[in-house]
Phi, psi and omega in degrees: 000127185284163179299320181295323179294319178299313180301319183292319178295320175299319179298315180295321178294321178294322176297318180296320179295319179297319181291333181279346179294149177300159183298336181299330180297322179292322180297328183301336181295332183247002183226118180261118178292135173286166179308135187300326182286349174270336178273322177241091184278112188259139177209162178210144180211134174282119178265352174198165182299336181249015186216130177233129177265128175246125188233138169243129171258120192252127182294157177296140180088006180228162180211159175249150173274132177294315186286351178256013183247128179207155177220129177235149179248161177275191187292348180284346182223089192277156177061028186292135177229131183263126176253124179244143176291163173293134181265182178273131180298138185210135176265105187267139182299329184252325185262350181084217181283119184224178171240142182229162179236141175231160178069300182201145173230125181238111175251156181239124178254118178251142179189195181233124179290139179291157182301127180078000180290129178253347180202160176224154177252126178262143168252111187249127179241137176199166176213141179216169184221168174258151178298337180293352177100015181244136183247145170281153172290159177308139185246148175228127178230151174242134180232131175266124187238126176288137179260131177290153178289169180301314179193153180218158181223140177221136182248148179224126179233136176276177183293157183264116177228326189300313184293320178297316181296322180298318179297317181293318181288326183258354175234257175191171178293342179266000180297140181309323183284349176295340179270353184289132176267093184293126178278336184283121177296152182300320177232123180243125179248131180239129179250127178242122175264126183266159184299322186272007175103353178282159177234133178246124178250120178246139181232122177257114188217085185232001187259345184248152179298130173192152173297149180293133170198152178271348174068028179296143176208128178234125184224138179219196187288345185241002179170191189207139174230136178227135182279337184299314180259008178050044186228165180215153173220124183241120183299123176082357180237328174295149186303321183235139178298136176056034177226137179293157171223155175303139183276347187304317182297322178290322177297319180296325184281323187242025184297147182290143180305324180297317181291323177299322185279323189240018184304318182296325180282323186274338190304324184270000182281171183289156178059042177068021177104351181299320184300320181297316180295322177296313180294318180297318180297318179300312183294317182292320177294320178299315180297323184272357186054040180256164177301142180293130180298327172238106188258191184295330179289321175296316182296321177297314181300316182293320185287338182284343185296319182296303180298326176297316177299315181295319179292321181298317180293320181295332181260028178076032180069027179289139178284129184250144174297135179269124182300137174263093183290342181271354182055044175091352181290345180295339180294329184249356179289138180264137176295138181232355184271131171060038177276345181210202182261012181286300176191000000 
C-alpha cells in the first residue's frame, strides 16, 4: 500500500468520524460556551449535623440533567444518601426521556457525621447543556463542607457592680466585703445552640434590682408567649395582627392535664409550682419502679450549663462544645415526662 493511499484512507476515516458526530458539534463552531462554573454556580452548606444542602444556581438558557447529577461524601459523613427533586420531563436527542433542571437545583444529602468530624469532602458530578444545542462535558467538583457540632454553649457576662453596691448601701464602704472583687457579672446570658436547630437563651439576673419574674418566653413558627406581660400572640388566631392578647383564655382552653389535676397542691410550691411537679414525678416513678422522668442524663445536662458558661466567659465568650452524656442515645430516647395526668 503506497503512502498516498494510506493518507487517503486516513482522510476518509476522519471525514466519516466528523459526519458521525452529533449535530451539536457543528453548532459549537458558532457558539462559545462560557466557563461552566459561571453557568452552574455550585455551593454546599450543612444545615444540621446530619443534613447538607447542595445547590446549583443555573444561568438562563441552560439546564442540568438529573440522571447525570450525583453527590458522594467521604468517610467523615457516613451512609450519605442524596435526594434530588423531580425535574422537568424532557425528550433528549441522545439520552432519550430524561429530567432536567433550570434556574436552580437544591439537593439534600443526609447521613451521619463520624465521631469528632468537623468537616466532610463532597465529590459532586453533574452535566449540563445550553439551549443553543451545545453541551458541557461531564463535570466533577470537590467541596469541603464544615459540619456543625452536636450542640454548643456560649456565655456573656456584663461587668459586676450590683453586689458591691448592695454591700456598700446595706453595710458601709468600710465593710470587709466592699473590697471583694466579684467575678459574677450582674447579668449573665448563655446561648445554647441545639443539634436540631433550636436555640435556648438563658439569663441569670439576680444581682440588680428588679421585680421577681422567671422571664419565660416560648416562640415558634406560629406565635409567641411571654410570662412577663402574661400575654400571647398567635399568627392568624389572635384578634389583631401584631398585637398581644391576654394568655388566660388560651391557658384555660389548653391547660395541661397535670395542672388541672394538681393545681391546688402545686400552686404554693416554688418556681410557680414547678418544684412540686418535679418532686411528685420522682416519688411516683420511684413507687412504680418506672424510669425516672428526669434522669441522670437530664441532671448532667442541666448541671453542665453553669461551668460551661463560666469557662466560655473566661475564654473571651468562646462557644464551647456541649457534652453529649448519652453518647448519641438522645436521638432514640422517648420523652416520658408530663405526657398525661399521672406524673
